mmCIF file as gemmi writes it, N, C-alpha and C atoms, coordinates in Angstrom:
data_model
loop_
_atom_site.group_PDB
_atom_site.id
_atom_site.type_symbol
_atom_site.label_atom_id
_atom_site.label_alt_id
_atom_site.label_comp_id
_atom_site.label_asym_id
_atom_site.label_entity_id
_atom_site.label_seq_id
_atom_site.pdbx_PDB_ins_code
_atom_site.Cartn_x
_atom_site.Cartn_y
_atom_site.Cartn_z
_atom_site.occupancy
_atom_site.B_iso_or_equiv
_atom_site.pdbx_formal_charge
_atom_site.auth_seq_id
_atom_site.auth_asym_id
_atom_site.pdbx_PDB_model_num
ATOM 1 N N . MET Axp A 1 ? 144.237 42.399 139.057 1 0 ? 1 A 1
ATOM 2 C CA . MET Axp A 1 ? 145.111 43.062 139.993 1 0 ? 1 A 1
ATOM 3 C C . MET Axp A 1 ? 144.258 43.591 141.152 1 0 ? 1 A 1
ATOM 4 N N . THR Axp A 2 ? 144.547 43.126 142.345 1 0 ? 2 A 1
ATOM 5 C CA . THR Axp A 2 ? 143.816 43.531 143.535 1 0 ? 2 A 1
ATOM 6 C C . THR Axp A 2 ? 144.651 44.526 144.334 1 0 ? 2 A 1
ATOM 7 N N . LEU Axp A 3 ? 144.019 45.607 144.773 1 0 ? 3 A 1
ATOM 8 C CA . LEU Axp A 3 ? 144.697 46.596 145.601 1 0 ? 3 A 1
ATOM 9 C C . LEU Axp A 3 ? 144.2 46.49 147.041 1 0 ? 3 A 1
ATOM 10 N N . ILE Axp A 4 ? 145.122 46.473 147.973 1 0 ? 4 A 1
ATOM 11 C CA . ILE Axp A 4 ? 144.798 46.491 149.393 1 0 ? 4 A 1
ATOM 12 C C . ILE Axp A 4 ? 145.564 47.66 149.996 1 0 ? 4 A 1
ATOM 13 N N . HIS Axp A 5 ? 144.832 48.646 150.494 1 0 ? 5 A 1
ATOM 14 C CA . HIS Axp A 5 ? 145.425 49.878 151.033 1 0 ? 5 A 1
ATOM 15 C C . HIS Axp A 5 ? 146.35 50.539 150.026 1 0 ? 5 A 1
ATOM 16 N N . GLY Axp A 6 ? 146.048 50.407 148.728 1 0 ? 6 A 1
ATOM 17 C CA . GLY Axp A 6 ? 146.846 51.029 147.678 1 0 ? 6 A 1
ATOM 18 C C . GLY Axp A 6 ? 148.017 50.188 147.198 1 0 ? 6 A 1
ATOM 19 N N . PHE Axp A 7 ? 148.22 49.022 147.779 1 0 ? 7 A 1
ATOM 20 C CA . PHE Axp A 7 ? 149.325 48.149 147.382 1 0 ? 7 A 1
ATOM 21 C C . PHE Axp A 7 ? 148.782 46.978 146.573 1 0 ? 7 A 1
ATOM 22 N N . ILE Axp A 8 ? 149.544 46.575 145.573 1 0 ? 8 A 1
ATOM 23 C CA . ILE Axp A 8 ? 149.143 45.466 144.718 1 0 ? 8 A 1
ATOM 24 C C . ILE Axp A 8 ? 149.318 44.169 145.5 1 0 ? 8 A 1
ATOM 25 N N . CYS Axp A 9 ? 148.28 43.391 145.547 1 0 ? 9 A 1
ATOM 26 C CA . CYS Axp A 9 ? 148.312 42.101 146.251 1 0 ? 9 A 1
ATOM 27 C C . CYS Axp A 9 ? 148.838 41.051 145.28 1 0 ? 9 A 1
ATOM 28 N N . THR Axp A 10 ? 150.006 40.505 145.569 1 0 ? 10 A 1
ATOM 29 C CA . THR Axp A 10 ? 150.612 39.517 144.676 1 0 ? 10 A 1
ATOM 30 C C . THR Axp A 10 ? 150.369 38.113 145.2 1 0 ? 10 A 1
ATOM 31 N N . GLU Axp A 11 ? 151.156 37.675 146.124 1 0 ? 11 A 1
ATOM 32 C CA . GLU Axp A 11 ? 150.987 36.343 146.7 1 0 ? 11 A 1
ATOM 33 C C . GLU Axp A 11 ? 151.12 36.438 148.216 1 0 ? 11 A 1
ATOM 34 N N . GLN Axp A 12 ? 150.747 35.388 148.898 1 0 ? 12 A 1
ATOM 35 C CA . GLN Axp A 12 ? 150.789 35.363 150.358 1 0 ? 12 A 1
ATOM 36 C C . GLN Axp A 12 ? 152.235 35.462 150.854 1 0 ? 12 A 1
ATOM 37 N N . PHE Axp A 13 ? 152.417 36.13 151.97 1 0 ? 13 A 1
ATOM 38 C CA . PHE Axp A 13 ? 153.737 36.341 152.552 1 0 ? 13 A 1
ATOM 39 C C . PHE Axp A 13 ? 153.846 35.548 153.844 1 0 ? 13 A 1
ATOM 40 N N . TYR Axp A 14 ? 154.873 34.718 153.927 1 0 ? 14 A 1
ATOM 41 C CA . TYR Axp A 14 ? 155.151 33.943 155.13 1 0 ? 14 A 1
ATOM 42 C C . TYR Axp A 14 ? 156.627 34.098 155.456 1 0 ? 14 A 1
ATOM 43 N N . ASP Axp A 15 ? 156.932 34.266 156.72 1 0 ? 15 A 1
ATOM 44 C CA . ASP Axp A 15 ? 158.321 34.369 157.164 1 0 ? 15 A 1
ATOM 45 C C . ASP Axp A 15 ? 158.566 33.194 158.109 1 0 ? 15 A 1
ATOM 46 N N . ASP Axp A 16 ? 158.871 32.042 157.521 1 0 ? 16 A 1
ATOM 47 C CA . ASP Axp A 16 ? 159.06 30.825 158.315 1 0 ? 16 A 1
ATOM 48 C C . ASP Axp A 16 ? 160.317 30.869 159.167 1 0 ? 16 A 1
ATOM 49 N N . THR Axp A 17 ? 161.268 31.712 158.815 1 0 ? 17 A 1
ATOM 50 C CA . THR Axp A 17 ? 162.497 31.818 159.593 1 0 ? 17 A 1
ATOM 51 C C . THR Axp A 17 ? 162.251 32.505 160.928 1 0 ? 17 A 1
ATOM 52 N N . ASN Axp A 18 ? 161.56 33.641 160.894 1 0 ? 18 A 1
ATOM 53 C CA . ASN Axp A 18 ? 161.34 34.424 162.105 1 0 ? 18 A 1
ATOM 54 C C . ASN Axp A 18 ? 160.013 34.138 162.787 1 0 ? 18 A 1
ATOM 55 N N . PHE Axp A 19 ? 159.026 33.708 162.041 1 0 ? 19 A 1
ATOM 56 C CA . PHE Axp A 19 ? 157.703 33.408 162.579 1 0 ? 19 A 1
ATOM 57 C C . PHE Axp A 19 ? 157.241 32.045 162.062 1 0 ? 19 A 1
ATOM 58 N N . PRO Axp A 20 ? 157.848 30.951 162.548 1 0 ? 20 A 1
ATOM 59 C CA . PRO Axp A 20 ? 157.543 29.627 161.996 1 0 ? 20 A 1
ATOM 60 C C . PRO Axp A 20 ? 156.095 29.178 162.224 1 0 ? 20 A 1
ATOM 61 N N . ARG Axp A 21 ? 155.44 29.722 163.23 1 0 ? 21 A 1
ATOM 62 C CA . ARG Axp A 21 ? 154.053 29.342 163.503 1 0 ? 21 A 1
ATOM 63 C C . ARG Axp A 21 ? 153.065 30.286 162.846 1 0 ? 21 A 1
ATOM 64 N N . GLY Axp A 22 ? 153.549 31.271 162.125 1 0 ? 22 A 1
ATOM 65 C CA . GLY Axp A 22 ? 152.68 32.238 161.462 1 0 ? 22 A 1
ATOM 66 C C . GLY Axp A 22 ? 152.591 33.536 162.242 1 0 ? 22 A 1
ATOM 67 N N . PHE Axp A 23 ? 152.099 34.56 161.587 1 0 ? 23 A 1
ATOM 68 C CA . PHE Axp A 23 ? 152.002 35.872 162.219 1 0 ? 23 A 1
ATOM 69 C C . PHE Axp A 23 ? 150.906 35.924 163.277 1 0 ? 23 A 1
ATOM 70 N N . LYS Axp A 24 ? 149.823 35.184 163.074 1 0 ? 24 A 1
ATOM 71 C CA . LYS Axp A 24 ? 148.693 35.236 164.004 1 0 ? 24 A 1
ATOM 72 C C . LYS Axp A 24 ? 149.017 34.614 165.354 1 0 ? 24 A 1
ATOM 73 N N . LYS Axp A 25 ? 149.835 33.595 165.366 1 0 ? 25 A 1
ATOM 74 C CA . LYS Axp A 25 ? 150.064 32.845 166.603 1 0 ? 25 A 1
ATOM 75 C C . LYS Axp A 25 ? 151.22 33.369 167.448 1 0 ? 25 A 1
ATOM 76 N N . THR Axp A 26 ? 151.901 34.412 167.003 1 0 ? 26 A 1
ATOM 77 C CA . THR Axp A 26 ? 153.042 34.915 167.765 1 0 ? 26 A 1
ATOM 78 C C . THR Axp A 26 ? 152.62 35.77 168.937 1 0 ? 26 A 1
ATOM 79 N N . GLY Axp A 27 ? 151.493 36.444 168.833 1 0 ? 27 A 1
ATOM 80 C CA . GLY Axp A 27 ? 151.071 37.372 169.866 1 0 ? 27 A 1
ATOM 81 C C . GLY Axp A 27 ? 151.651 38.757 169.657 1 0 ? 27 A 1
ATOM 82 N N . ASP Axp A 28 ? 152.489 38.925 168.648 1 0 ? 28 A 1
ATOM 83 C CA . ASP Axp A 28 ? 153.082 40.226 168.358 1 0 ? 28 A 1
ATOM 84 C C . ASP Axp A 28 ? 152.172 41.092 167.494 1 0 ? 28 A 1
ATOM 85 N N . PHE Axp A 29 ? 151.311 40.472 166.714 1 0 ? 29 A 1
ATOM 86 C CA . PHE Axp A 29 ? 150.443 41.189 165.794 1 0 ? 29 A 1
ATOM 87 C C . PHE Axp A 29 ? 148.991 40.908 166.141 1 0 ? 29 A 1
ATOM 88 N N . SER Axp A 30 ? 148.134 41.896 165.906 1 0 ? 30 A 1
ATOM 89 C CA . SER Axp A 30 ? 146.702 41.666 166.04 1 0 ? 30 A 1
ATOM 90 C C . SER Axp A 30 ? 146.25 40.805 164.855 1 0 ? 30 A 1
ATOM 91 N N . ILE Axp A 31 ? 145.043 40.32 164.903 1 0 ? 31 A 1
ATOM 92 C CA . ILE Axp A 31 ? 144.536 39.483 163.812 1 0 ? 31 A 1
ATOM 93 C C . ILE Axp A 31 ? 144.494 40.281 162.516 1 0 ? 31 A 1
ATOM 94 N N . ALA Axp A 32 ? 144.039 41.528 162.591 1 0 ? 32 A 1
ATOM 95 C CA . ALA Axp A 32 ? 143.975 42.372 161.392 1 0 ? 32 A 1
ATOM 96 C C . ALA Axp A 32 ? 145.372 42.648 160.838 1 0 ? 32 A 1
ATOM 97 N N . GLU Axp A 33 ? 146.332 42.917 161.717 1 0 ? 33 A 1
ATOM 98 C CA . GLU Axp A 33 ? 147.702 43.156 161.274 1 0 ? 33 A 1
ATOM 99 C C . GLU Axp A 33 ? 148.287 41.912 160.622 1 0 ? 33 A 1
ATOM 100 N N . ALA Axp A 34 ? 148.047 40.747 161.217 1 0 ? 34 A 1
ATOM 101 C CA . ALA Axp A 34 ? 148.565 39.5 160.674 1 0 ? 34 A 1
ATOM 102 C C . ALA Axp A 34 ? 147.992 39.219 159.283 1 0 ? 34 A 1
ATOM 103 N N . GLU Axp A 35 ? 146.707 39.459 159.117 1 0 ? 35 A 1
ATOM 104 C CA . GLU Axp A 35 ? 146.084 39.235 157.817 1 0 ? 35 A 1
ATOM 105 C C . GLU Axp A 35 ? 146.599 40.221 156.775 1 0 ? 35 A 1
ATOM 106 N N . LEU Axp A 36 ? 146.774 41.481 157.172 1 0 ? 36 A 1
ATOM 107 C CA . LEU Axp A 36 ? 147.297 42.483 156.246 1 0 ? 36 A 1
ATOM 108 C C . LEU Axp A 36 ? 148.733 42.154 155.853 1 0 ? 36 A 1
ATOM 109 N N . LEU Axp A 37 ? 149.544 41.765 156.812 1 0 ? 37 A 1
ATOM 110 C CA . LEU Axp A 37 ? 150.94 41.413 156.531 1 0 ? 37 A 1
ATOM 111 C C . LEU Axp A 37 ? 151.021 40.184 155.633 1 0 ? 37 A 1
ATOM 112 N N . THR Axp A 38 ? 150.158 39.229 155.855 1 0 ? 38 A 1
ATOM 113 C CA . THR Axp A 38 ? 150.138 38.035 155.016 1 0 ? 38 A 1
ATOM 114 C C . THR Axp A 38 ? 149.723 38.375 153.585 1 0 ? 38 A 1
ATOM 115 N N . SER Axp A 39 ? 148.78 39.293 153.439 1 0 ? 39 A 1
ATOM 116 C CA . SER Axp A 39 ? 148.264 39.575 152.096 1 0 ? 39 A 1
ATOM 117 C C . SER Axp A 39 ? 149.175 40.488 151.272 1 0 ? 39 A 1
ATOM 118 N N . ILE Axp A 40 ? 149.815 41.5 151.883 1 0 ? 40 A 1
ATOM 119 C CA . ILE Axp A 40 ? 150.638 42.412 151.084 1 0 ? 40 A 1
ATOM 120 C C . ILE Axp A 40 ? 152.102 42.44 151.503 1 0 ? 40 A 1
ATOM 121 N N . GLY Axp A 41 ? 152.494 41.621 152.429 1 0 ? 41 A 1
ATOM 122 C CA . GLY Axp A 41 ? 153.873 41.608 152.909 1 0 ? 41 A 1
ATOM 123 C C . GLY Axp A 41 ? 154.887 41.295 151.827 1 0 ? 41 A 1
ATOM 124 N N . LYS Axp A 42 ? 154.557 40.407 150.913 1 0 ? 42 A 1
ATOM 125 C CA . LYS Axp A 42 ? 155.463 40.058 149.815 1 0 ? 42 A 1
ATOM 126 C C . LYS Axp A 42 ? 155.742 41.28 148.947 1 0 ? 42 A 1
ATOM 127 N N . ARG Axp A 43 ? 154.705 42.045 148.657 1 0 ? 43 A 1
ATOM 128 C CA . ARG Axp A 43 ? 154.86 43.258 147.849 1 0 ? 43 A 1
ATOM 129 C C . ARG Axp A 43 ? 155.702 44.289 148.604 1 0 ? 43 A 1
ATOM 130 N N . LEU Axp A 44 ? 155.471 44.443 149.906 1 0 ? 44 A 1
ATOM 131 C CA . LEU Axp A 44 ? 156.247 45.398 150.7 1 0 ? 44 A 1
ATOM 132 C C . LEU Axp A 44 ? 157.721 45.012 150.721 1 0 ? 44 A 1
ATOM 133 N N . PHE Axp A 45 ? 157.984 43.719 150.87 1 0 ? 45 A 1
ATOM 134 C CA . PHE Axp A 45 ? 159.359 43.234 150.862 1 0 ? 45 A 1
ATOM 135 C C . PHE Axp A 45 ? 160.028 43.523 149.525 1 0 ? 45 A 1
ATOM 136 N N . MET Axp A 46 ? 159.324 43.238 148.439 1 0 ? 46 A 1
ATOM 137 C CA . MET Axp A 46 ? 159.876 43.449 147.109 1 0 ? 46 A 1
ATOM 138 C C . MET Axp A 46 ? 160.129 44.93 146.835 1 0 ? 46 A 1
ATOM 139 N N . LEU Axp A 47 ? 159.242 45.801 147.31 1 0 ? 47 A 1
ATOM 140 C CA . LEU Axp A 47 ? 159.439 47.237 147.135 1 0 ? 47 A 1
ATOM 141 C C . LEU Axp A 47 ? 160.635 47.733 147.938 1 0 ? 47 A 1
ATOM 142 N N . GLU Axp A 48 ? 160.756 47.277 149.167 1 0 ? 48 A 1
ATOM 143 C CA . GLU Axp A 48 ? 161.855 47.724 150.012 1 0 ? 48 A 1
ATOM 144 C C . GLU Axp A 48 ? 163.211 47.27 149.472 1 0 ? 48 A 1
ATOM 145 N N . GLU Axp A 49 ? 163.271 46.077 148.939 1 0 ? 49 A 1
ATOM 146 C CA . GLU Axp A 49 ? 164.517 45.524 148.424 1 0 ? 49 A 1
ATOM 147 C C . GLU Axp A 49 ? 164.782 45.887 146.96 1 0 ? 49 A 1
ATOM 148 N N . ASN Axp A 50 ? 163.936 46.732 146.38 1 0 ? 50 A 1
ATOM 149 C CA . ASN Axp A 50 ? 164.057 47.159 144.978 1 0 ? 50 A 1
ATOM 150 C C . ASN Axp A 50 ? 163.995 45.987 144.004 1 0 ? 50 A 1
ATOM 151 N N . LEU Axp A 51 ? 163.197 44.996 144.311 1 0 ? 51 A 1
ATOM 152 C CA . LEU Axp A 51 ? 163.01 43.858 143.415 1 0 ? 51 A 1
ATOM 153 C C . LEU Axp A 51 ? 161.891 44.116 142.403 1 0 ? 51 A 1
ATOM 154 N N . CYS Axp A 52 ? 161.125 45.174 142.64 1 0 ? 52 A 1
ATOM 155 C CA . CYS Axp A 52 ? 160.092 45.597 141.7 1 0 ? 52 A 1
ATOM 156 C C . CYS Axp A 52 ? 159.96 47.109 141.811 1 0 ? 52 A 1
ATOM 157 N N . SER Axp A 53 ? 159.32 47.697 140.852 1 0 ? 53 A 1
ATOM 158 C CA . SER Axp A 53 ? 159.156 49.152 140.866 1 0 ? 53 A 1
ATOM 159 C C . SER Axp A 53 ? 157.752 49.507 141.354 1 0 ? 53 A 1
ATOM 160 N N . PRO Axp A 54 ? 157.621 50.664 142.004 1 0 ? 54 A 1
ATOM 161 C CA . PRO Axp A 54 ? 156.304 51.091 142.495 1 0 ? 54 A 1
ATOM 162 C C . PRO Axp A 54 ? 155.341 51.338 141.341 1 0 ? 54 A 1
ATOM 163 N N . GLU Axp A 55 ? 154.103 50.949 141.533 1 0 ? 55 A 1
ATOM 164 C CA . GLU Axp A 55 ? 153.092 51.079 140.483 1 0 ? 55 A 1
ATOM 165 C C . GLU Axp A 55 ? 152.187 52.29 140.678 1 0 ? 55 A 1
ATOM 166 N N . ASN Axp A 56 ? 152.154 52.867 141.878 1 0 ? 56 A 1
ATOM 167 C CA . ASN Axp A 56 ? 151.298 54.025 142.129 1 0 ? 56 A 1
ATOM 168 C C . ASN Axp A 56 ? 151.958 54.923 143.174 1 0 ? 56 A 1
ATOM 169 N N . GLN Axp A 57 ? 151.29 56.011 143.496 1 0 ? 57 A 1
ATOM 170 C CA . GLN Axp A 57 ? 151.859 57.003 144.403 1 0 ? 57 A 1
ATOM 171 C C . GLN Axp A 57 ? 152.012 56.459 145.825 1 0 ? 57 A 1
ATOM 172 N N . ILE Axp A 58 ? 151.11 55.628 146.26 1 0 ? 58 A 1
ATOM 173 C CA . ILE Axp A 58 ? 151.194 55.058 147.615 1 0 ? 58 A 1
ATOM 174 C C . ILE Axp A 58 ? 152.426 54.168 147.734 1 0 ? 58 A 1
ATOM 175 N N . GLU Axp A 59 ? 152.68 53.352 146.724 1 0 ? 59 A 1
ATOM 176 C CA . GLU Axp A 59 ? 153.867 52.505 146.737 1 0 ? 59 A 1
ATOM 177 C C . GLU Axp A 59 ? 155.143 53.342 146.647 1 0 ? 59 A 1
ATOM 178 N N . GLU Axp A 60 ? 155.114 54.421 145.858 1 0 ? 60 A 1
ATOM 179 C CA . GLU Axp A 60 ? 156.274 55.314 145.776 1 0 ? 60 A 1
ATOM 180 C C . GLU Axp A 60 ? 156.569 55.952 147.129 1 0 ? 60 A 1
ATOM 181 N N . GLN Axp A 61 ? 155.531 56.362 147.831 1 0 ? 61 A 1
ATOM 182 C CA . GLN Axp A 61 ? 155.702 56.955 149.158 1 0 ? 61 A 1
ATOM 183 C C . GLN Axp A 61 ? 156.279 55.931 150.131 1 0 ? 61 A 1
ATOM 184 N N . PHE Axp A 62 ? 155.83 54.685 150.044 1 0 ? 62 A 1
ATOM 185 C CA . PHE Axp A 62 ? 156.359 53.625 150.908 1 0 ? 62 A 1
ATOM 186 C C . PHE Axp A 62 ? 157.856 53.426 150.658 1 0 ? 62 A 1
ATOM 187 N N . VAL Axp A 63 ? 158.26 53.388 149.391 1 0 ? 63 A 1
ATOM 188 C CA . VAL Axp A 63 ? 159.678 53.224 149.047 1 0 ? 63 A 1
ATOM 189 C C . VAL Axp A 63 ? 160.484 54.41 149.565 1 0 ? 63 A 1
ATOM 190 N N . HIS Axp A 64 ? 159.946 55.596 149.437 1 0 ? 64 A 1
ATOM 191 C CA . HIS Axp A 64 ? 160.629 56.798 149.919 1 0 ? 64 A 1
ATOM 192 C C . HIS Axp A 64 ? 160.828 56.736 151.433 1 0 ? 64 A 1
ATOM 193 N N . VAL Axp A 65 ? 159.813 56.324 152.167 1 0 ? 65 A 1
ATOM 194 C CA . VAL Axp A 65 ? 159.912 56.21 153.631 1 0 ? 65 A 1
ATOM 195 C C . VAL Axp A 65 ? 160.94 55.15 154.011 1 0 ? 65 A 1
ATOM 196 N N . CYS Axp A 66 ? 160.991 54.053 153.275 1 0 ? 66 A 1
ATOM 197 C CA . CYS Axp A 66 ? 161.964 52.998 153.566 1 0 ? 66 A 1
ATOM 198 C C . CYS Axp A 66 ? 163.394 53.465 153.301 1 0 ? 66 A 1
ATOM 199 N N . LYS Axp A 67 ? 163.592 54.232 152.253 1 0 ? 67 A 1
ATOM 200 C CA . LYS Axp A 67 ? 164.942 54.668 151.88 1 0 ? 67 A 1
ATOM 201 C C . LYS Axp A 67 ? 165.522 55.671 152.869 1 0 ? 67 A 1
ATOM 202 N N . ILE Axp A 68 ? 164.719 56.651 153.261 1 0 ? 68 A 1
ATOM 203 C CA . ILE Axp A 68 ? 165.271 57.714 154.106 1 0 ? 68 A 1
ATOM 204 C C . ILE Axp A 68 ? 164.955 57.513 155.589 1 0 ? 68 A 1
ATOM 205 N N . LYS Axp A 69 ? 164.306 56.4 155.914 1 0 ? 69 A 1
ATOM 206 C CA . LYS Axp A 69 ? 163.95 56.098 157.303 1 0 ? 69 A 1
ATOM 207 C C . LYS Axp A 69 ? 163.136 57.232 157.921 1 0 ? 69 A 1
ATOM 208 N N . ALA Axp A 70 ? 162.176 57.742 157.168 1 0 ? 70 A 1
ATOM 209 C CA . ALA Axp A 70 ? 161.338 58.851 157.613 1 0 ? 70 A 1
ATOM 210 C C . ALA Axp A 70 ? 160.259 58.352 158.568 1 0 ? 70 A 1
ATOM 211 N N . GLU Axp A 71 ? 159.56 59.28 159.146 1 0 ? 71 A 1
ATOM 212 C CA . GLU Axp A 71 ? 158.455 58.978 160.047 1 0 ? 71 A 1
ATOM 213 C C . GLU Axp A 71 ? 157.316 58.339 159.253 1 0 ? 71 A 1
ATOM 214 N N . CYS Axp A 72 ? 156.773 57.263 159.767 1 0 ? 72 A 1
ATOM 215 C CA . CYS Axp A 72 ? 155.687 56.552 159.09 1 0 ? 72 A 1
ATOM 216 C C . CYS Axp A 72 ? 154.405 57.361 159.173 1 0 ? 72 A 1
ATOM 217 N N . GLU Axp A 73 ? 153.65 57.324 158.08 1 0 ? 73 A 1
ATOM 218 C CA . GLU Axp A 73 ? 152.424 58.102 158.01 1 0 ? 73 A 1
ATOM 219 C C . GLU Axp A 73 ? 151.178 57.238 157.897 1 0 ? 73 A 1
ATOM 220 N N . SER Axp A 74 ? 151.304 56.04 157.375 1 0 ? 74 A 1
ATOM 221 C CA . SER Axp A 74 ? 150.12 55.217 157.151 1 0 ? 74 A 1
ATOM 222 C C . SER Axp A 74 ? 150.158 53.958 158.016 1 0 ? 74 A 1
ATOM 223 N N . LYS Axp A 75 ? 149.03 53.303 158.058 1 0 ? 75 A 1
ATOM 224 C CA . LYS Axp A 75 ? 148.888 52.064 158.822 1 0 ? 75 A 1
ATOM 225 C C . LYS Axp A 75 ? 149.826 50.978 158.287 1 0 ? 75 A 1
ATOM 226 N N . VAL Axp A 76 ? 149.962 50.894 156.988 1 0 ? 76 A 1
ATOM 227 C CA . VAL Axp A 76 ? 150.82 49.887 156.366 1 0 ? 76 A 1
ATOM 228 C C . VAL Axp A 76 ? 152.288 50.158 156.679 1 0 ? 76 A 1
ATOM 229 N N . GLN Axp A 77 ? 152.688 51.417 156.616 1 0 ? 77 A 1
ATOM 230 C CA . GLN Axp A 77 ? 154.07 51.771 156.925 1 0 ? 77 A 1
ATOM 231 C C . GLN Axp A 77 ? 154.402 51.461 158.383 1 0 ? 77 A 1
ATOM 232 N N . LEU Axp A 78 ? 153.468 51.744 159.289 1 0 ? 78 A 1
ATOM 233 C CA . LEU Axp A 78 ? 153.681 51.431 160.705 1 0 ? 78 A 1
ATOM 234 C C . LEU Axp A 78 ? 153.774 49.922 160.926 1 0 ? 78 A 1
ATOM 235 N N . LEU Axp A 79 ? 152.94 49.17 160.229 1 0 ? 79 A 1
ATOM 236 C CA . LEU Axp A 79 ? 152.969 47.713 160.349 1 0 ? 79 A 1
ATOM 237 C C . LEU Axp A 79 ? 154.3 47.151 159.842 1 0 ? 79 A 1
ATOM 238 N N . TRP Axp A 80 ? 154.775 47.656 158.706 1 0 ? 80 A 1
ATOM 239 C CA . TRP Axp A 80 ? 156.048 47.168 158.166 1 0 ? 80 A 1
ATOM 240 C C . TRP Axp A 80 ? 157.199 47.531 159.093 1 0 ? 80 A 1
ATOM 241 N N . GLN Axp A 81 ? 157.165 48.711 159.689 1 0 ? 81 A 1
ATOM 242 C CA . GLN Axp A 81 ? 158.193 49.118 160.641 1 0 ? 81 A 1
ATOM 243 C C . GLN Axp A 81 ? 158.163 48.2 161.868 1 0 ? 81 A 1
ATOM 244 N N . LYS Axp A 82 ? 156.979 47.847 162.326 1 0 ? 82 A 1
ATOM 245 C CA . LYS Axp A 82 ? 156.839 46.923 163.458 1 0 ? 82 A 1
ATOM 246 C C . LYS Axp A 82 ? 157.409 45.56 163.112 1 0 ? 82 A 1
ATOM 247 N N . TYR Axp A 83 ? 157.099 45.049 161.927 1 0 ? 83 A 1
ATOM 248 C CA . TYR Axp A 83 ? 157.615 43.761 161.476 1 0 ? 83 A 1
ATOM 249 C C . TYR Axp A 83 ? 159.142 43.781 161.412 1 0 ? 83 A 1
ATOM 250 N N . LYS Axp A 84 ? 159.708 44.827 160.814 1 0 ? 84 A 1
ATOM 251 C CA . LYS Axp A 84 ? 161.164 44.931 160.686 1 0 ? 84 A 1
ATOM 252 C C . LYS Axp A 84 ? 161.826 45.012 162.066 1 0 ? 84 A 1
ATOM 253 N N . HIS Axp A 85 ? 161.215 45.726 162.989 1 0 ? 85 A 1
ATOM 254 C CA . HIS Axp A 85 ? 161.762 45.822 164.342 1 0 ? 85 A 1
ATOM 255 C C . HIS Axp A 85 ? 161.755 44.451 165.024 1 0 ? 85 A 1
ATOM 256 N N . LEU Axp A 86 ? 160.674 43.709 164.85 1 0 ? 86 A 1
ATOM 257 C CA . LEU Axp A 86 ? 160.565 42.399 165.493 1 0 ? 86 A 1
ATOM 258 C C . LEU Axp A 86 ? 161.568 41.395 164.932 1 0 ? 86 A 1
ATOM 259 N N . ILE Axp A 87 ? 161.85 41.446 163.637 1 0 ? 87 A 1
ATOM 260 C CA . ILE Axp A 87 ? 162.798 40.467 163.099 1 0 ? 87 A 1
ATOM 261 C C . ILE Axp A 87 ? 164.241 40.846 163.433 1 0 ? 87 A 1
ATOM 262 N N . ARG Axp A 88 ? 164.483 42.113 163.712 1 0 ? 88 A 1
ATOM 263 C CA . ARG Axp A 88 ? 165.835 42.535 164.109 1 0 ? 88 A 1
ATOM 264 C C . ARG Axp A 88 ? 166.098 42.304 165.585 1 0 ? 88 A 1
ATOM 265 N N . HIS Axp A 89 ? 165.085 42.464 166.408 1 0 ? 89 A 1
ATOM 266 C CA . HIS Axp A 89 ? 165.252 42.413 167.863 1 0 ? 89 A 1
ATOM 267 C C . HIS Axp A 89 ? 164.364 41.34 168.483 1 0 ? 89 A 1
ATOM 268 N N . LYS Axp A 90 ? 164.628 40.102 168.162 1 0 ? 90 A 1
ATOM 269 C CA . LYS Axp A 90 ? 163.863 39.014 168.757 1 0 ? 90 A 1
ATOM 270 C C . LYS Axp A 90 ? 164.201 38.907 170.232 1 0 ? 90 A 1
ATOM 271 N N . GLN Axp A 91 ? 163.18 38.713 171.057 1 0 ? 91 A 1
ATOM 272 C CA . GLN Axp A 91 ? 163.407 38.577 172.486 1 0 ? 91 A 1
ATOM 273 C C . GLN Axp A 91 ? 164.03 37.226 172.779 1 0 ? 91 A 1
ATOM 274 N N . TYR Axp A 92 ? 164.888 37.216 173.769 1 0 ? 92 A 1
ATOM 275 C CA . TYR Axp A 92 ? 165.568 36.002 174.163 1 0 ? 92 A 1
ATOM 276 C C . TYR Axp A 92 ? 165.171 35.695 175.594 1 0 ? 92 A 1
ATOM 277 N N . HIS Axp A 93 ? 164.571 34.526 175.801 1 0 ? 93 A 1
ATOM 278 C CA . HIS Axp A 93 ? 164.151 34.118 177.133 1 0 ? 93 A 1
ATOM 279 C C . HIS Axp A 93 ? 165.073 33.017 177.625 1 0 ? 93 A 1
ATOM 280 N N . CYS Axp A 94 ? 165.518 33.156 178.855 1 0 ? 94 A 1
ATOM 281 C CA . CYS Axp A 94 ? 166.452 32.189 179.419 1 0 ? 94 A 1
ATOM 282 C C . CYS Axp A 94 ? 165.935 31.728 180.779 1 0 ? 94 A 1
ATOM 283 N N . LEU Axp A 95 ? 166.003 30.448 181.028 1 0 ? 95 A 1
ATOM 284 C CA . LEU Axp A 95 ? 165.575 29.919 182.327 1 0 ? 95 A 1
ATOM 285 C C . LEU Axp A 95 ? 166.657 30.047 183.383 1 0 ? 95 A 1
ATOM 286 N N . SER Axp A 96 ? 167.864 30.208 182.954 1 0 ? 96 A 1
ATOM 287 C CA . SER Axp A 96 ? 169.002 30.337 183.859 1 0 ? 96 A 1
ATOM 288 C C . SER Axp A 96 ? 169.348 31.812 184.023 1 0 ? 96 A 1
ATOM 289 N N . GLY Axp A 97 ? 169.959 32.144 185.128 1 0 ? 97 A 1
ATOM 290 C CA . GLY Axp A 97 ? 170.41 33.506 185.354 1 0 ? 97 A 1
ATOM 291 C C . GLY Axp A 97 ? 171.642 33.852 184.557 1 0 ? 97 A 1
ATOM 292 N N . ASN Axp A 98 ? 172.368 32.853 184.106 1 0 ? 98 A 1
ATOM 293 C CA . ASN Axp A 98 ? 173.6 33.075 183.362 1 0 ? 98 A 1
ATOM 294 C C . ASN Axp A 98 ? 173.368 32.886 181.875 1 0 ? 98 A 1
ATOM 295 N N . THR Axp A 99 ? 173.924 33.782 181.085 1 0 ? 99 A 1
ATOM 296 C CA . THR Axp A 99 ? 173.906 33.609 179.62 1 0 ? 99 A 1
ATOM 297 C C . THR Axp A 99 ? 175.35 33.495 179.184 1 0 ? 99 A 1
ATOM 298 N N . TYR Axp A 100 ? 175.643 32.442 178.517 1 0 ? 100 A 1
ATOM 299 C CA . TYR Axp A 100 ? 177.027 32.157 178.106 1 0 ? 100 A 1
ATOM 300 C C . TYR Axp A 100 ? 177.256 32.503 176.684 1 0 ? 100 A 1
C-alpha cells in the first residue's frame, strides 16, 4: 500500500471523456498537478462518490470537505476542486459570432 500525500494510491486515473489527451496536455494543470491527479485521482473519485471508506484521517477530512463544500485546506483538496470546476465548466470556443 503506497501513500501519496496521505491518500492510498490504487490505480492510475484517466478521464478520457473530459481530457481525452490526458491531464498534462490540456494546459489546465501543471506537470506536478497532472502527475498527482493521475496517481491518486481514482482514490479521490471513489472517496467523493462513497464507493470506498476512508482509511485514515486525511482521507476522512477530504470526504468531509467534499460533503459540506467547505474551504479547501490542502494541496490535494485544491487540486480536486480545480478538476471538478474544469469538468463542470468547460470553455467553449466558437469561430463564428453567432451561437445557435
